[in-house]
DRENVEX-432883 format. One line per field, with one value per atom (N, C-alpha, C, O): residue in one letter; x, y, z. Coordinates in Angstrom, 3 decimals. Example, Ala and Ser with C-alpha at 12.3 -4.5 7.8 and 13.67 -1.06 7.14 Angstrom:
% DRENVEX-432883
code	(A:A:A:A:S:S:S:S)
px	(13.190:12.300:13.200:14.236:12.850:13.670:12.900:13.409)
py	(-5.690:-4.500:-3.300:-3.319:-2.250:-1.060:0.030:1.138)
pz	(7.800:7.800:7.800:8.465:7.080:7.140:7.870:8.039)
END
This chain:
% DRENVEX-432883
code	(M:M:M:M:R:R:R:R:D:D:D:D:A:A:A:A:E:E:E:E:N:N:N:N:I:I:I:I:K:K:K:K:E:E:E:E:L:L:L:L:I:I:I:I:K:K:K:K:L:L:L:L:Q:Q:Q:Q:P:P:P:P:D:D:D:D:F:F:F:F:I:I:I:I:G:G:G:G:F:F:F:F:I:I:I:I:F:F:F:F:Y:Y:Y:Y:K:K:K:K:K:K:K:K:S:S:S:S:T:T:T:T:R:R:R:R:N:N:N:N:V:V:V:V:S:S:S:S:V:V:V:V:F:F:F:F:P:P:P:P:K:K:K:K:V:V:V:V:T:T:T:T:I:I:I:I:P:P:P:P:A:A:A:A:S:S:S:S:I:I:I:I:K:K:K:K:K:K:K:K:V:V:V:V:G:G:G:G:V:V:V:V:F:F:F:F:V:V:V:V:N:N:N:N:E:E:E:E:T:T:T:T:L:L:L:L:N:N:N:N:Y:Y:Y:Y:V:V:V:V:T:T:T:T:A:A:A:A:V:V:V:V:V:V:V:V:G:G:G:G:M:M:M:M:H:H:H:H:A:A:A:A:L:L:L:L:N:N:N:N:C:C:C:C:V:V:V:V:Q:Q:Q:Q:L:L:L:L:H:H:H:H:G:G:G:G:G:G:G:G:E:E:E:E:S:S:S:S:P:P:P:P:E:E:E:E:Y:Y:Y:Y:C:C:C:C:V:V:V:V:S:S:S:S:L:L:L:L:R:R:R:R:E:E:E:E:M:M:M:M:M:M:M:M:P:P:P:P:S:S:S:S:N:N:N:N:I:I:I:I:Q:Q:Q:Q:I:I:I:I:I:I:I:I:K:K:K:K:A:A:A:A:F:F:F:F:P:P:P:P:V:V:V:V:D:D:D:D:A:A:A:A:A:A:A:A:F:F:F:F:D:D:D:D:F:F:F:F:S:S:S:S:Q:Q:Q:Q:L:L:L:L:K:K:K:K:K:K:K:K:Y:Y:Y:Y:E:E:E:E:T:T:T:T:P:P:P:P:V:V:V:V:D:D:D:D:Y:Y:Y:Y:F:F:F:F:L:L:L:L:F:F:F:F:D:D:D:D:T:T:T:T:K:K:K:K:G:G:G:G:D:D:D:D:K:K:K:K:V:V:V:V:G:G:G:G:G:G:G:G:N:N:N:N:G:G:G:G:V:V:V:V:V:V:V:V:F:F:F:F:D:D:D:D:W:W:W:W:S:S:S:S:L:L:L:L:L:L:L:L:K:K:K:K:K:K:K:K:N:N:N:N:R:R:R:R:S:S:S:S:K:K:K:K:K:K:K:K:P:P:P:P:F:F:F:F:L:L:L:L:L:L:L:L:S:S:S:S:G:G:G:G:G:G:G:G:L:L:L:L:G:G:G:G:E:E:E:E:D:D:D:D:S:S:S:S:V:V:V:V:S:S:S:S:E:E:E:E:L:L:L:L:Q:Q:Q:Q:E:E:E:E:F:F:F:F:L:L:L:L:K:K:K:K:T:T:T:T:S:S:S:S:L:L:L:L:S:S:S:S:D:D:D:D:N:N:N:N:C:C:C:C:I:I:I:I:A:A:A:A:W:W:W:W:D:D:D:D:V:V:V:V:N:N:N:N:S:S:S:S:K:K:K:K:F:F:F:F:E:E:E:E:I:I:I:I:H:H:H:H:P:P:P:P:G:G:G:G:L:L:L:L:K:K:K:K:D:D:D:D:I:I:I:I:D:D:D:D:K:K:K:K:I:I:I:I:K:K:K:K:E:E:E:E:F:F:F:F:K:K:K:K:E:E:E:E:K:K:K:K:L:L:L:L:V:V:V:V)
px	(-6.934:-7.519:-8.157:-8.481:-8.329:-8.890:-9.666:-10.251:-9.674:-10.409:-11.760:-11.819:-12.853:-14.196:-14.525:-15.059:-14.212:-14.536:-13.720:-14.228:-12.484:-11.612:-12.160:-12.136:-12.651:-13.231:-14.510:-14.748:-15.331:-16.571:-16.275:-16.994:-15.219:-14.836:-14.331:-14.612:-13.592:-13.069:-14.204:-14.158:-15.207:-16.348:-16.995:-17.503:-16.977:-17.575:-16.870:-17.456:-15.615:-14.849:-15.093:-14.593:-15.861:-16.251:-15.059:-14.985:-14.149:-13.048:-13.586:-14.661:-12.854:-13.273:-12.964:-13.686:-11.880:-11.427:-11.046:-10.589:-11.236:-10.675:-9.949:-10.510:-8.700:-7.875:-7.776:-7.714:-7.762:-7.592:-6.445:-6.525:-5.396:-4.197:-4.247:-4.357:-4.165:-4.133:-2.750:-2.572:-1.782:-0.389:0.220:0.472:0.452:0.820:2.111:2.296:2.998:4.251:4.083:5.007:2.909:2.658:2.200:1.462:2.643:2.187:0.729:0.103:0.185:-1.213:-2.105:-3.258:-1.591:-2.341:-3.677:-3.753:-4.730:-6.065:-6.263:-6.457:-6.211:-6.431:-7.905:-8.423:-8.568:-10.009:-10.645:-10.345:-11.527:-12.124:-13.073:-13.921:-12.937:-13.773:-15.256:-15.630:-16.086:-17.531:-18.055:-18.362:-18.150:-18.603:-19.277:-18.832:-20.349:-21.061:-20.440:-20.408:-19.951:-19.315:-20.250:-20.694:-20.560:-21.478:-21.009:-19.811:-21.966:-21.643:-20.809:-20.131:-20.863:-20.098:-18.598:-17.798:-18.226:-16.816:-16.380:-17.000:-15.341:-14.881:-13.963:-13.016:-14.275:-13.443:-12.354:-12.635:-11.110:-9.964:-9.197:-8.797:-8.998:-8.157:-6.772:-6.631:-5.747:-4.363:-3.667:-3.640:-3.110:-2.475:-1.069:-0.785:-0.205:1.177:1.537:1.736:1.616:2.038:1.259:1.834:-0.046:-0.890:-1.410:-1.355:-1.909:-2.484:-3.805:-4.482:-4.157:-5.412:-6.609:-7.538:-6.582:-7.704:-7.878:-9.001:-6.757:-6.843:-7.445:-8.308:-6.989:-7.505:-9.000:-9.758:-9.421:-10.848:-11.694:-12.825:-11.152:-11.890:-12.090:-13.184:-11.053:-11.140:-12.081:-12.859:-12.008:-12.906:-14.368:-15.193:-14.678:-16.039:-16.458:-17.588:-15.561:-15.848:-16.196:-17.078:-15.486:-15.659:-16.331:-16.358:-16.873:-17.579:-16.741:-17.217:-15.487:-14.597:-14.982:-15.535:-14.682:-14.962:-13.737:-13.855:-12.569:-11.320:-10.254:-10.239:-9.370:-8.185:-6.965:-6.805:-6.111:-4.851:-3.711:-3.472:-3.019:-1.897:-0.612:-0.234:0.057:1.200:2.528:3.522:2.523:3.754:4.281:4.156:4.873:5.433:4.521:4.995:3.231:2.249:2.441:2.577:2.450:2.687:1.421:0.329:1.550:0.352:-0.530:-1.756:0.084:-0.669:-1.484:-2.617:-0.891:-1.593:-2.824:-3.909:-2.647:-3.758:-4.866:-6.045:-4.501:-5.494:-6.297:-7.524:-5.601:-6.272:-7.199:-8.314:-6.729:-7.549:-8.792:-9.890:-8.611:-9.738:-10.798:-11.997:-10.348:-11.260:-11.984:-13.090:-11.355:-11.928:-12.912:-13.700:-12.870:-13.692:-14.858:-14.797:-15.923:-17.031:-16.513:-15.546:-17.144:-16.665:-16.723:-16.029:-17.550:-17.665:-16.552:-16.448:-15.726:-14.583:-13.425:-13.019:-12.893:-11.821:-10.451:-10.285:-9.483:-8.111:-7.195:-7.179:-6.437:-5.413:-4.058:-3.816:-3.177:-1.827:-0.830:-0.704:-0.131:0.855:2.236:2.628:2.952:4.312:5.231:4.940:6.352:7.330:8.186:8.813:8.206:8.862:10.157:10.208:11.192:12.429:12.959:12.286:14.152:14.690:14.859:14.855:15.005:15.241:13.942:13.980:12.813:11.547:11.239:11.358:10.839:10.516:9.001:8.282:8.528:7.092:6.494:5.278:7.325:6.802:6.158:5.329:6.536:5.964:4.472:3.768:3.992:2.597:1.641:0.506:2.110:1.253:0.635:-0.524:1.401:0.922:-0.146:-0.863:-0.235:-1.212:-2.506:-3.485:-2.510:-3.631:-4.979:-6.002:-4.996:-6.274:-6.919:-8.097:-6.191:-6.848:-6.986:-7.772:-6.230:-6.179:-7.026:-7.051:-7.715:-8.558:-7.787:-7.996:-6.898:-6.113:-4.668:-4.404:-3.749:-2.387:-2.222:-2.964:-1.247:-0.870:0.644:1.372:1.112:2.545:3.021:2.573:3.937:4.440:5.944:6.574:6.506:7.944:8.636:8.218:9.678:10.454:11.332:12.084:11.222:12.000:12.312:12.095:12.820:13.193:11.975:12.032:10.855:9.641:8.696:8.817:7.755:6.779:5.941:5.595:5.615:4.850:5.100:5.764:4.567:4.722:6.132:6.548:6.877:8.247:8.298:9.313:7.182:7.110:7.947:8.288:8.285:9.133:8.431:7.839:8.499:7.898:8.881:10.063:8.396:9.293:9.250:8.395:10.148:10.245:9.107:9.157:8.083:6.906:7.203:6.427:8.305:8.642:8.926:8.912:9.184:9.402:8.153:8.235:7.000:5.744:5.668:4.769:6.594:6.666:6.922:6.593:7.510:7.826:6.612:6.639:5.560:4.370:3.543:3.024:3.415:2.645:1.237:0.436:0.941:-0.367:-1.423:-1.138:-2.634:-3.765:-4.618:-5.685:-4.133:-4.859:-4.947:-3.936:-6.132:-6.239:-5.309:-5.116:-4.734:-3.814:-4.012:-4.575:-3.519:-3.490:-2.041:-1.121:-1.847:-0.505:-0.264:-1.059:0.833:1.138:2.599:3.352:2.981:4.381:4.683:5.016:4.575:5.037:4.246:4.760:3.005:2.209:1.824:1.363:2.023:1.719:1.283:1.050:1.171:0.755:1.719:1.321:2.967:3.975:3.947:4.759:3.012:2.935:1.908:1.777:1.185:0.068:0.495:-0.101:1.509:1.928:2.441:2.174:3.177:3.684:2.535:2.567:1.532:0.374:-0.418:-0.918:-0.525:-1.224:-0.527:-1.180:0.796:1.563:1.437:1.336:1.443:1.298:-0.023:-0.079:-1.073:-2.396:-2.492:-3.417:-1.557:-1.543:-0.841:-0.862:-0.222:0.547:-0.202:-1.168:0.260:-0.344:-0.058:-0.715:0.910:1.242:0.059:-0.056:-0.806:-1.940:-3.203:-4.245:-3.129:-4.327:-5.129:-6.360:-4.435:-5.120:-5.071:-5.395:-4.662:-4.593:-5.981:-6.555:-6.517:-7.880:-7.917:-8.964:-6.785:-6.809:-5.393:-4.420:-5.308:-4.042:-4.168:-5.168:-3.173:-3.164:-2.386:-1.163:-3.092:-2.430:-2.389:-3.356:-1.258:-1.122:-0.230:-0.710:1.056:1.928:2.046:2.177:2.001:2.169:0.881:0.856:-0.179:-1.443:-1.859:-3.047:-0.887:-1.175:-0.755:0.290:-1.595:-1.243:-0.311:0.698:-0.680:0.192:-0.312:-1.410:0.447:0.055:-1.384:-1.802:-2.143:-3.521:-4.533:-5.735:-4.073:-4.980:-4.693:-3.606:-5.673:-5.475:-5.801:-6.684:-5.053:-5.310:-6.346:-5.996:-7.601:-8.706:-8.600:-8.911:-8.173:-8.052:-7.017:-7.228:-5.916:-4.880:-5.394:-5.137:-6.117:-6.666:-7.687:-7.707:-8.536:-9.540:-8.882:-9.304:-7.855:-7.147:-6.477:-6.508:-5.879:-5.218:-6.227:-5.963:-7.383:-8.418:-8.950:-9.145:-9.181:-9.732:-8.802:-9.259:-7.508:-6.551:-6.458:-6.061:-6.831:-6.652:-7.935:-7.898:-9.070:-10.327:-11.176:-12.264)
py	(18.914:19.769:20.985:20.967:22.055:23.258:24.130:25.141:23.743:24.492:23.828:22.664:24.562:23.989:23.391:22.285:24.110:23.607:22.364:21.435:22.343:21.189:19.962:18.844:20.202:19.116:18.595:17.387:19.489:19.077:18.154:17.183:18.461:17.614:16.258:15.227:16.267:15.011:14.123:12.902:14.730:13.976:13.110:12.026:13.584:12.832:11.488:10.561:11.389:10.150:9.194:8.069:9.650:8.842:8.207:6.985:9.032:8.480:8.039:8.472:7.193:6.755:7.813:7.949:8.567:9.569:10.858:10.812:11.998:13.270:13.883:14.009:14.260:14.759:16.272:16.961:16.772:18.201:18.343:17.829:19.029:19.108:20.320:21.463:20.042:21.089:21.095:20.729:21.525:21.575:22.827:22.876:23.825:25.148:25.165:26.053:24.214:24.170:23.552:23.588:22.989:22.357:23.379:24.308:23.203:24.072:23.780:24.534:22.686:22.318:22.654:22.225:23.395:23.705:24.379:25.287:23.912:24.487:25.572:25.278:26.818:27.932:28.329:28.759:28.177:28.428:27.170:26.779:26.532:25.281:25.539:26.428:24.769:25.002:24.762:23.827:25.613:25.477:24.579:25.044:23.297:22.319:21.159:20.742:20.653:19.519:18.223:17.957:17.426:16.160:15.021:14.964:14.114:13.005:12.173:12.055:11.602:10.794:9.565:9.000:9.155:7.978:8.245:7.314:9.517:9.907:10.418:11.327:9.848:10.234:11.451:11.495:12.425:13.634:13.393:13.129:13.485:13.183:14.456:15.200:14.700:15.805:15.272:14.340:15.857:15.410:16.359:17.573:15.787:16.572:16.049:14.865:16.946:16.576:17.095:18.293:16.173:16.503:17.672:18.546:17.676:18.742:18.366:17.203:19.351:19.073:18.332:18.480:17.545:16.798:17.731:17.457:18.821:19.761:20.394:20.604:20.694:21.286:20.293:20.653:19.050:18.029:17.828:17.829:17.659:17.411:18.626:18.475:19.818:21.029:21.112:21.436:20.826:20.881:19.801:20.043:18.617:17.525:17.957:17.743:18.554:18.997:20.158:20.195:21.099:22.305:21.992:22.619:21.005:20.700:19.356:18.878:18.747:17.461:16.433:15.788:16.289:15.320:13.899:13.678:12.954:11.545:10.789:9.791:11.269:10.584:11.589:12.734:11.128:11.892:11.107:9.941:11.735:11.100:11.761:12.961:10.973:11.466:11.184:10.028:12.247:12.078:12.490:12.717:12.582:12.952:11.816:10.644:12.175:11.167:10.860:10.595:10.893:10.667:9.281:8.280:9.247:8.007:7.170:7.670:5.895:5.083:5.713:5.660:6.305:6.934:8.129:8.356:8.874:9.996:9.477:10.048:8.395:7.823:7.317:7.461:6.727:6.260:7.445:7.386:8.513:9.703:10.325:10.738:10.387:10.953:10.100:10.624:8.795:7.873:8.104:8.070:8.336:8.547:9.891:10.038:10.870:12.204:12.388:13.334:11.500:11.675:10.695:9.637:11.036:10.089:8.795:8.817:7.695:6.391:6.228:5.378:7.040:6.912:7.641:7.510:8.402:9.067:8.084:7.536:7.862:6.889:7.554:8.713:6.796:7.292:6.514:5.283:7.261:6.696:7.129:8.324:6.185:6.544:6.256:5.121:7.285:7.161:6.819:7.291:5.991:5.609:5.742:5.196:6.474:6.565:5.294:4.944:4.612:3.312:3.374:3.939:2.782:2.516:1.174:0.487:0.791:-0.531:-0.732:-1.866:0.364:0.258:0.306:0.221:0.441:0.575:-0.693:-1.806:-0.502:-1.617:-1.824:-1.079:-2.822:-3.075:-3.552:-3.501:-4.006:-4.495:-3.374:-3.638:-2.126:-0.991:-0.809:-0.142:-1.395:-1.227:-1.841:-1.390:-2.872:-3.598:-2.674:-2.848:-1.699:-0.793:0.182:0.807:0.295:1.222:0.525:1.186:-0.790:-1.521:-1.254:-1.203:-1.085:-0.892:0.472:0.512:1.588:2.885:3.310:4.205:2.678:3.130:2.222:1.005:2.823:2.056:1.595:0.488:2.450:2.120:2.585:3.558:1.879:2.358:2.943:2.597:3.830:4.337:4.222:4.747:3.540:3.352:4.295:4.230:5.168:6.221:6.061:5.285:6.796:6.778:7.682:8.821:7.181:8.024:8.949:8.504:10.253:11.231:12.442:12.444:13.465:14.692:15.446:16.109:15.340:16.045:15.098:13.878:15.676:14.882:14.039:12.901:14.583:13.877:14.540:15.573:13.947:14.559:14.528:15.443:13.472:13.361:12.927:13.099:12.360:11.992:10.793:10.626:9.955:8.786:7.532:7.545:6.450:5.173:4.397:4.310:3.824:2.995:1.547:1.188:0.744:-0.663:-1.451:-1.754:-1.780:-2.444:-3.837:-4.362:-4.439:-5.771:-5.726:-6.761:-4.523:-4.373:-4.738:-5.055:-4.698:-5.032:-6.511:-6.923:-7.297:-8.713:-8.816:-9.820:-7.767:-7.765:-7.371:-7.470:-6.928:-6.481:-7.682:-8.425:-7.879:-9.004:-8.589:-9.426:-7.297:-6.795:-7.096:-7.072:-7.376:-7.589:-6.327:-6.340:-5.256:-3.987:-3.500:-3.514:-3.071:-2.512:-1.308:-0.537:-1.155:-0.033:0.624:0.045:1.873:2.626:2.678:2.810:2.574:2.627:4.015:4.521:4.626:5.989:6.083:5.112:7.261:7.501:7.489:6.442:8.637:8.782:8.048:7.821:7.666:6.958:7.911:9.026:7.450:8.290:7.458:6.256:8.091:7.385:6.250:5.246:6.414:5.400:4.239:3.319:4.280:3.231:2.152:1.177:2.312:1.419:-0.042:-0.900:-0.333:-1.730:-2.323:-3.486:-1.528:-2.009:-2.287:-3.270:-1.425:-1.637:-2.875:-3.620:-3.085:-4.270:-5.543:-6.526:-5.518:-6.671:-6.812:-7.920:-5.677:-5.662:-6.305:-7.047:-6.016:-6.540:-8.060:-8.685:-8.635:-10.088:-10.819:-12.048:-10.053:-10.646:-10.583:-9.834:-11.379:-11.376:-10.079:-9.786:-9.301:-8.033:-7.067:-6.174:-7.247:-6.327:-6.797:-6.150:-7.914:-8.505:-7.518:-7.525:-6.672:-5.738:-4.290:-3.363:-4.111:-2.756:-2.346:-2.998:-1.278:-0.852:0.352:0.650:1.055:2.261:2.686:2.296:3.502:4.121:5.621:6.231:6.196:7.625:8.318:8.204:9.030:9.729:11.223:11.799:11.828:13.232:14.010:14.495:14.136:15.096:14.883:15.855:13.641:13.390:13.607:13.417:14.004:14.299:15.739:16.061:16.595:17.994:18.934:18.758:19.937:21.028:21.971:22.437:22.234:22.892:22.466:21.917:22.698:22.187:22.485:23.642:21.417:21.566:21.532:21.474:21.567:21.547:20.305:20.167:19.400:18.126:18.188:18.925:17.385:17.210:16.097:14.918:16.454:15.496:14.495:13.317:14.941:14.039:12.948:11.787:13.321:12.330:11.304:10.108:11.782:10.880:9.940:8.750:10.463:9.646:8.535:7.380:8.887:7.898:6.838:5.648:7.281:6.370:5.384:4.183:5.895:5.046:4.042:2.871:4.491:3.608:2.454:1.371:2.675:1.633:0.586:-0.556:0.998:0.114:-0.515:-1.583:0.131:-0.371:-1.087:-1.574)
pz	(7.670:6.648:7.320:8.507:6.508:7.110:6.120:6.510:4.842:3.833:3.603:3.207:3.849:3.792:2.427:2.349:1.352:0.005:-0.325:-0.952:0.086:-0.121:0.618:0.104:1.828:2.630:1.982:1.969:1.447:0.783:-0.392:-0.625:-1.127:-2.264:-1.779:-2.391:-0.689:-0.151:0.369:0.220:0.968:1.499:0.414:0.703:-0.817:-1.926:-2.146:-2.704:-1.706:-1.854:-0.686:-0.676:0.288:1.451:2.192:2.324:2.663:3.475:4.834:5.246:5.519:6.857:7.902:8.890:7.680:8.640:7.899:6.757:8.556:8.094:9.286:10.374:9.064:10.161:10.228:9.210:11.471:11.741:12.743:13.858:12.352:13.182:14.113:13.669:15.404:16.430:17.077:18.239:16.273:16.716:16.102:14.898:16.920:16.419:15.604:14.771:15.825:15.075:13.685:12.873:13.415:12.121:11.096:11.421:9.849:8.766:8.422:7.676:8.965:8.722:9.924:9.979:10.857:12.081:11.767:10.939:12.447:12.275:13.329:14.508:12.894:13.821:13.851:14.881:12.708:12.607:12.031:10.903:12.809:12.356:11.191:11.270:10.108:8.913:9.174:9.881:8.598:8.742:7.629:6.531:7.926:6.943:7.681:8.751:7.090:7.690:7.195:5.993:8.121:7.779:8.171:9.318:7.246:7.547:8.732:8.990:9.445:10.621:10.269:11.128:9.008:8.574:8.493:8.406:8.522:8.460:9.831:10.382:10.368:11.698:11.620:10.836:12.453:12.546:13.575:14.744:13.130:13.988:14.325:13.430:15.599:16.034:16.353:17.144:15.741:15.947:16.924:16.718:17.986:19.048:19.326:19.147:19.763:20.078:21.465:21.665:22.411:23.784:24.388:25.037:24.168:24.707:26.095:26.494:26.818:28.127:27.951:26.933:28.939:28.884:28.752:27.992:29.488:29.457:28.079:27.620:27.424:26.090:25.097:24.297:25.154:24.228:24.421:23.451:25.645:25.900:25.515:25.052:25.706:25.344:23.834:23.373:23.070:21.605:21.080:20.157:21.667:21.267:21.443:20.554:22.573:22.828:21.947:21.462:21.737:20.963:19.511:18.924:18.935:17.511:17.254:16.120:18.304:18.186:17.436:16.501:17.858:17.223:17.637:18.714:16.768:17.045:17.535:18.246:17.151:17.495:17.904:17.451:18.768:19.154:18.700:19.059:17.920:17.515:18.272:18.136:19.063:19.865:19.111:18.918:18.687:17.787:18.427:17.737:19.759:20.441:21.291:20.935:22.421:23.317:24.487:25.592:24.259:25.325:25.951:25.248:27.268:28.016:28.116:27.843:28.505:28.756:29.832:29.738:30.845:31.935:31.418:31.844:30.505:29.874:29.136:29.244:28.390:27.619:28.528:28.207:29.657:30.629:31.163:31.242:31.526:32.050:31.014:31.334:29.769:28.702:28.475:28.286:28.494:28.327:29.409:29.132:30.630:31.754:31.671:32.191:31.015:30.942:29.787:29.788:28.814:27.624:27.586:28.212:26.858:26.670:26.037:25.275:26.346:25.878:24.367:23.808:23.696:22.236:21.489:20.270:22.188:21.553:21.498:22.523:20.298:20.123:20.184:19.804:20.669:20.792:19.852:19.847:19.061:18.176:18.714:18.886:18.979:19.435:18.321:17.861:17.899:16.825:17.391:18.459:16.645:17.023:15.814:14.750:15.974:14.886:14.866:15.866:13.722:13.633:12.831:11.739:13.398:12.667:13.149:13.918:12.712:13.047:14.552:15.031:15.295:16.742:17.552:18.780:16.889:17.622:18.411:17.899:19.669:20.558:20.588:21.253:19.877:19.789:21.111:21.292:22.021:23.301:24.116:24.987:23.839:24.574:24.279:25.038:23.188:22.806:23.825:23.978:24.518:25.461:26.506:26.884:26.971:28.011:27.495:28.276:26.168:25.578:25.155:24.810:25.182:24.579:25.245:24.562:26.546:27.237:26.947:26.591:27.087:26.876:25.419:25.109:24.521:23.130:22.230:22.414:21.259:20.334:19.103:18.606:18.618:17.430:17.621:18.327:16.986:16.864:15.465:14.546:15.315:14.006:13.904:14.747:12.875:12.681:11.581:10.437:11.965:11.081:10.930:11.649:9.998:9.793:10.808:11.017:11.427:12.332:11.504:10.637:11.788:11.030:11.872:13.084:11.231:11.941:12.450:13.485:11.704:12.087:12.826:12.723:13.572:14.322:13.368:13.688:12.210:11.188:9.855:9.786:8.780:7.463:6.920:6.210:7.251:6.747:5.281:4.605:4.801:3.390:3.006:1.835:3.974:3.725:4.241:5.320:3.463:3.862:4.720:4.388:5.837:6.644:6.151:5.341:6.630:6.234:6.885:8.078:6.095:6.655:7.198:7.995:6.784:7.302:8.800:9.467:9.333:10.774:11.555:12.741:10.905:11.574:11.946:12.679:11.449:11.859:13.368:13.999:13.928:15.358:16.205:17.432:15.538:16.250:16.706:15.873:18.010:18.550:18.970:19.386:18.860:19.269:18.207:17.009:18.656:17.744:17.617:17.003:18.199:18.156:16.696:15.993:16.226:14.873:14.718:15.658:13.517:13.320:11.962:11.033:11.887:10.645:10.171:10.978:8.872:8.298:7.734:6.942:8.146:7.734:7.307:7.394:6.848:6.518:5.040:4.485:4.388:3.010:1.951:0.856:2.239:1.239:0.111:0.352:-1.130:-2.282:-3.464:-3.335:-4.615:-5.834:-6.177:-6.768:-5.808:-6.116:-5.120:-5.217:-4.162:-3.137:-3.469:-2.729:-4.560:-4.868:-4.960:-4.309:-5.752:-5.933:-4.628:-4.326:-3.851:-2.565:-1.594:-0.853:-1.601:-0.724:-1.145:-0.302:-2.449:-2.942:-2.479:-2.125:-2.483:-2.003:-0.489:0.036:0.200:1.658:2.076:3.056:1.330:1.650:1.487:2.005:0.785:0.578:1.724:1.791:2.621:3.707:5.032:5.184:5.981:7.321:8.067:9.067:7.599:8.254:8.206:9.046:7.232:7.057:7.765:7.657:8.490:9.098:9.948:9.912:10.710:11.606:11.123:11.866:9.866:9.296:8.814:7.941:9.374:9.032:8.096:7.521:7.932:7.105:6.747:7.392:5.691:5.304:5.517:5.137:6.114:6.387:5.272:5.199:4.412:3.307:3.620:4.119:3.316:3.699:2.736:1.712:3.047:2.363:0.857:0.114:0.390:-1.041:-1.837:-3.053:-1.149:-1.824:-1.565:-1.580:-1.330:-1.018:-2.136:-2.761:-2.374:-3.269:-2.511:-3.038:-1.265:-0.292:1.081:1.176:2.147:3.466:3.848:3.893:4.127:4.543:3.417:3.676:2.156:1.005:0.164:-0.398:0.082:-0.587:-2.078:-2.515:-2.844:-4.274:-4.398:-4.341:-4.565:-4.549:-5.697:-5.518:-6.852:-8.003:-7.741:-8.091:-7.134:-6.808:-5.798:-5.932:-4.789:-3.779:-4.410:-4.097:-5.297:-5.962:-6.775:-6.714:-7.530:-8.357:-7.479:-7.792:-6.390:-5.450:-4.875:-4.810:-4.460:-3.874:-4.896:-4.573:-6.111:-7.142:-7.470:-7.838:-7.339:-7.655:-6.525:-6.755:-5.312:-4.155:-3.643:-3.031:-3.884:-3.296:-4.353:-4.046)
END
């Protein structure tokens, strides 16, 4: 997000996380950080794609971010280095694009430096493909690491999410990442849609 008034409205819904994308190729890229006070109860997440370690740590410090979301092909070694460079209270989220060929065994190497995983739909774009992946693939996930569920979640996902929550697949799911299907245009969220979505699920 990048519009201050839009963020103020979202804060009223008390989300756990608010994301800020620092990826110049994204239509949601934050070039000027919004001037808005975000409560400590809401974690500010900076989203990066294959950026240098120095750039990530600089942005985290500049904007007092609480979390770093790595949405590219960052290696386990990269995550270890980033963990060592940042204060211990900064959390790292590593995103993985999932399809039928995804190898969940690779997650083991990320477990030590990373705080959360994020499972997204594998598509042509780095993120924001607007398509839901087959959640039954999570049966292959042997990690107990907490994760966020992403990929095309929208108003039409409510019943599927309700069913998902009844299964063991959701045991370590701590949040849902909602994005493209709740946008008026890139970077500007439809607050009413998000409110309705939350009320149906929480």
